[in-house]
C-alpha positions in Angstrom: 150.2 80.7 135.5 152.3 80.2 138.5 155.7 78.6 138.0 155.0 75.1 139.0 158.1 73.9 137.1 160.8 74.2 139.7 162.5 76.4 142.2 165.9 77.8 143.3 169.1 76.1 142.1 172.2 77.3 144.0 175.7 77.3 142.7 177.5 74.0 142.1 181.1 73.9 143.2 183.9 73.6 140.6 185.0 70.0 139.9 188.6 68.8 140.1 190.4 67.1 137.2 189.8 63.8 138.9 186.1 64.4 139.3 185.9 65.5 135.7 187.2 62.2 134.5 185.3 60.0 137.0 182.4 58.0 136.0 183.1 58.6 132.3 181.9 55.2 131.2 178.6 55.6 133.0 178.1 58.9 131.3 179.6 58.3 127.9 176.4 56.8 126.3 174.2 59.8 127.7 176.5 62.2 126.2 176.8 60.5 122.8 173.0 60.5 122.4 173.3 64.2 121.8 175.8 63.7 119.0 173.4 64.6 116.2 173.5 68.4 116.3 174.0 71.2 113.7 177.5 72.4 112.9 177.7 75.6 110.8 180.5 76.9 108.5 181.3 80.4 109.0 182.5 82.9 106.4 185.9 82.8 108.1 186.1 79.1 107.2 185.8 78.0 110.8 183.0 75.6 112.0 180.7 76.4 114.9 178.1 74.7 117.1 176.1 76.4 119.9 173.5 75.0 122.4 172.0 75.8 125.8 173.5 74.4 129.0 172.1 75.5 132.4 174.3 78.0 134.2 174.6 75.9 137.2 177.0 73.7 135.3 179.3 76.4 134.1 181.7 76.1 137.1 182.2 72.4 136.3 183.1 73.3 132.8 185.5 76.1 133.6 187.2 74.4 136.5 189.5 76.1 139.0 191.2 79.1 137.2 189.8 77.8 134.0 191.8 74.7 134.0 189.0 72.4 132.9 188.1 74.5 129.8 191.7 74.9 128.9 192.2 71.1 129.1 189.1 70.5 127.0 190.3 73.0 124.4 193.7 71.4 124.1 192.3 67.7 123.9 189.9 68.8 121.1 191.8 71.6 119.4 188.7 73.7 119.6 187.7 77.0 121.3 185.0 76.6 123.9 183.1 79.9 124.9 181.1 79.8 128.2 178.8 82.7 129.0 179.3 84.7 132.2 177.0 83.6 135.0 174.0 85.9 135.0 174.4 86.6 131.3 170.9 85.5 130.7 168.9 82.3 129.6 169.5 83.1 125.9 173.2 82.7 126.1 174.6 79.6 124.6 177.8 77.6 124.9 179.7 78.0 121.7 182.4 75.6 120.2 184.4 76.7 117.1 187.2 75.0 115.4 188.9 74.5 112.1 187.1 71.2 111.3 183.9 69.5 111.8 185.7 66.7 113.7 187.3 69.2 116.1 184.0 71.0 116.8 182.1 67.8 117.2 184.8 66.5 119.8 184.6 69.7 121.7 180.9 69.5 122.0 180.8 65.9 123.0 183.5 66.5 125.7 181.4 69.3 127.2 178.2 67.2 127.0 180.0 64.3 128.9 181.1 66.7 131.6 177.6 68.1 132.0 176.3 64.6 132.2 178.8 63.7 135.0 177.9 66.9 136.9 174.2 66.1 136.5 174.6 62.7 138.1 175.9 64.5 141.3 172.6 66.4 141.6 169.8 65.1 143.5 166.6 64.7 141.4 164.1 67.7 141.2 161.2 66.2 139.3 159.6 62.8 138.7 157.0 61.1 136.6 154.3 59.8 139.0 151.1 57.8 138.9 148.8 59.1 141.7 147.4 56.3 144.1 145.2 58.8 146.1 141.8 57.4 145.5 139.7 57.6 148.7 139.5 53.7 149.1 143.4 53.6 148.8 143.9 56.4 151.3 141.3 54.8 153.8 143.1 51.5 153.7 146.6 53.1 154.0 145.5 55.1 157.1 144.1 52.0 158.7 147.4 50.3 157.9 149.3 53.1 159.6 147.1 52.9 162.8 147.5 49.3 163.1 151.2 49.1 162.5 151.8 51.8 165.1 149.6 49.9 167.5 151.0 46.5 166.9 154.6 47.3 165.9 155.4 50.6 167.5 158.0 49.0 169.8 160.1 47.9 166.9 163.4 49.7 166.5 163.1 52.9 164.6 159.3 52.5 163.7 157.4 55.8 164.3 154.7 57.9 162.6 157.0 60.2 160.8 158.2 57.2 158.6 154.8 57.0 156.9 154.0 58.6 153.5 151.3 61.2 153.7 148.1 59.6 152.3 147.4 62.5 149.9 150.9 61.8 148.3 150.6 58.1 147.6 151.8 57.3 144.2 153.8 55.0 142.0 157.1 56.3 140.6 158.0 55.9 136.9 161.5 57.7 136.9 163.3 60.8 138.2 165.3 63.6 136.6 167.2 66.7 137.6 166.1 69.7 135.7 168.3 72.7 136.3 166.5 75.8 134.7 163.2 76.9 132.9 164.5 75.6 129.5 165.1 72.2 130.8 161.8 72.0 132.5 159.9 73.1 129.4 161.8 70.4 127.4 160.8 67.9 130.0 157.1 68.7 129.8 157.3 68.3 125.9 159.3 64.9 126.3 156.8 63.7 129.0 153.8 64.6 126.7 155.3 62.7 123.7 156.3 59.8 125.8 152.8 59.3 127.4 151.0 59.8 124.0 153.1 57.3 122.4 153.0 54.7 125.2 149.3 54.9 125.8 148.5 54.5 122.2 147.4 50.8 122.6 146.0 51.0 126.0 142.5 49.5 126.1 139.8 52.0 127.4 142.5 54.4 128.7 142.5 52.8 132.1 144.3 50.1 134.0 142.9 48.6 137.2 145.2 46.6 139.6 145.3 45.8 143.2 147.9 47.2 145.7 148.7 44.3 147.9 151.6 42.9 149.8 154.7 44.5 151.4 158.1 44.4 150.1 161.5 46.0 150.7 164.7 46.8 148.7 167.4 45.5 151.1 168.5 42.0 152.1 167.8 42.5 155.8 164.3 43.0 157.2 165.7 44.3 160.4 167.2 47.3 158.6 165.0 48.7 156.0 164.9 52.1 154.5 161.9 51.8 152.2 158.8 49.6 152.7 156.3 49.5 149.7 153.3 47.9 148.4 153.3 45.7 145.4 150.9 45.2 142.5 148.7 42.2 141.7 145.8 41.6 139.2 142.3 42.4 140.5 139.5 39.9 140.7 137.1 40.0 137.9 134.1 42.4 138.1 131.3 43.7 136.0 133.3 46.6 134.9 136.5 44.7 134.3 135.5 41.1 133.4 139.1 40.4 132.1 141.4 41.8 134.8 144.4 43.7 133.8 147.8 42.3 134.5 150.6 44.1 136.3 152.7 43.4 133.2 150.3 45.8 131.2 151.3 48.6 133.5 154.9 47.5 133.4 155.0 47.7 129.7 153.3 51.2 129.8 155.8 52.7 132.4 158.8 51.1 130.8 157.9 52.7 127.4 157.4 56.2 129.0 160.7 55.9 130.8 162.6 54.6 127.8 161.2 57.4 125.6 162.2 60.1 128.1 165.6 58.6 128.7 166.1 58.6 124.9 165.0 62.3 124.9 167.9 62.9 127.3 165.4 64.0 130.1 165.2 61.1 132.5 167.9 59.2 134.4 168.5 55.7 133.2 167.3 52.7 135.3 169.2 49.6 135.8 166.6 47.5 133.9 162.9 47.9 134.1 161.0 50.2 136.3 160.4 48.8 139.7 156.6 49.3 140.1 155.8 50.2 143.8 153.9 52.4 146.2 156.0 53.5 149.0 154.4 53.5 152.4 157.2 54.0 154.8 160.6 55.7 154.0 163.4 56.9 156.4 163.8 59.9 154.2 160.4 61.2 155.4 162.1 61.8 158.7 163.9 64.8 157.1 160.5 66.2 156.1 159.4 66.9 159.6 162.9 68.1 160.6 162.9 70.8 157.9 166.1 69.6 156.3 167.6 70.6 153.0 165.9 68.4 150.4 162.7 70.5 150.1 164.7 73.8 150.0 167.7 73.2 147.7 166.6 70.9 144.9 169.4 69.9 142.5 172.0 69.8 145.2 173.3 66.5 146.6 171.9 65.8 149.9 173.4 63.4 152.6 170.9 60.6 152.9 170.2 58.9 156.2 172.0 55.6 156.5 170.2 54.0 159.3 167.1 51.9 158.6 164.2 50.6 160.7 163.2 47.1 161.8 160.4 46.0 159.5 160.5 42.3 160.5 157.5 42.4 162.8 155.5 44.5 160.3 156.3 42.1 157.5 155.3 39.1 159.8 151.8 40.8 160.7 151.0 42.7 157.7 153.1 41.2 154.8 150.0 40.5 152.7 148.1 43.6 153.6 145.6 44.7 151.0 145.5 48.4 150.2 142.6 48.1 147.6 142.0 48.4 143.9 143.7 51.2 142.0 142.3 52.6 138.8 145.2 54.2 136.9 143.7 56.9 134.6 146.4 59.6 134.4 150.1 60.2 134.6 151.8 63.3 136.1 155.1 65.1 135.8 155.6 66.2 139.5 157.9 68.4 141.5 159.8 66.7 144.3 159.5 67.9 147.9 156.4 70.0 147.0 152.7 70.0 148.1 149.8 71.3 146.2 147.8 73.4 148.8 144.4 72.3 147.3 145.1 68.5 146.9 147.9 67.8 149.1 149.5 65.9 146.3 152.9 66.9 144.7 152.9 70.2 142.6 152.1 69.2 139.0 154.1 70.5 136.1 152.0 68.5 133.6 149.3 65.8 133.7 148.0 63.6 131.0 145.0 61.3 131.0 145.5 57.9 129.5 142.2 58.1 127.7 141.2 60.5 124.9 144.8 61.5 124.1 145.3 63.4 120.9 147.9 61.1 119.3 150.4 62.3 116.6 
């Protein structure tokens, strides 16, 4: 099977001492979640722990001329062995010391620096809910035509801002997966999270209406992302008791929380914000061939300028994109495109109905 789980991850520059200690409060909890790990006693009387860390992070851990590693060893009174770059995916980072406490401290310090380094990396994958049903795509393309016709004179409004209709989706959460080992772990965590979260979902399907336009900033004259919101559908023969947006909110929050607990997904500041992006200034890079699609995992300089959405909101603020039947969840590769479907390349997908629950 072709490798759909990721691409090329270039070197990450070494971090300075100041960078190594920055944002420690934000990363402390993520690192401590990995605190339950095996520590073995060797025949020599020393204690040892070993685990996999993607080689992209080695430079952060070693530092300039080995300064960071030496500082970690001095602070924890442990020995930290980091493989040579290119040593192979089977090589582990090894921490040894004269006591369990010293080995534990060494590993937690390393985990904290890895988490800090990961936060500097742009996401590579995301959990998505496709919104590509023909009725949704048709209404979206009509929306695009009408906006360009009616509001094309607004500052910054242009065709390149619009999402591709074959890529319409709801985002559950993002992650930076740096090698094959992390990508395999993410697929396993994704599978467990969806199975557990969909356990009580009636009929394995949710039907909601995509209607209304919203934006994340306070100024409608300078918007970076314009998105469609979710509402309850009208009753029908197939769905006499309409589903509520809160049912989907509960589902995606559970998926995200379980994957965060597994150490795979980045934490959200609260609940997942359910939305279907229709216009985004980052899509301008897509047509200019800039870095995001070619160097996943590396920080990218985001555009700062927005577009004037005030006229769009005035004319199309309550636009109806149609009813969406949610039947499956995907683990998708960012900045990719499946040649057959036009959607994002899929690392894993799970239906919400008929799951084999543990």
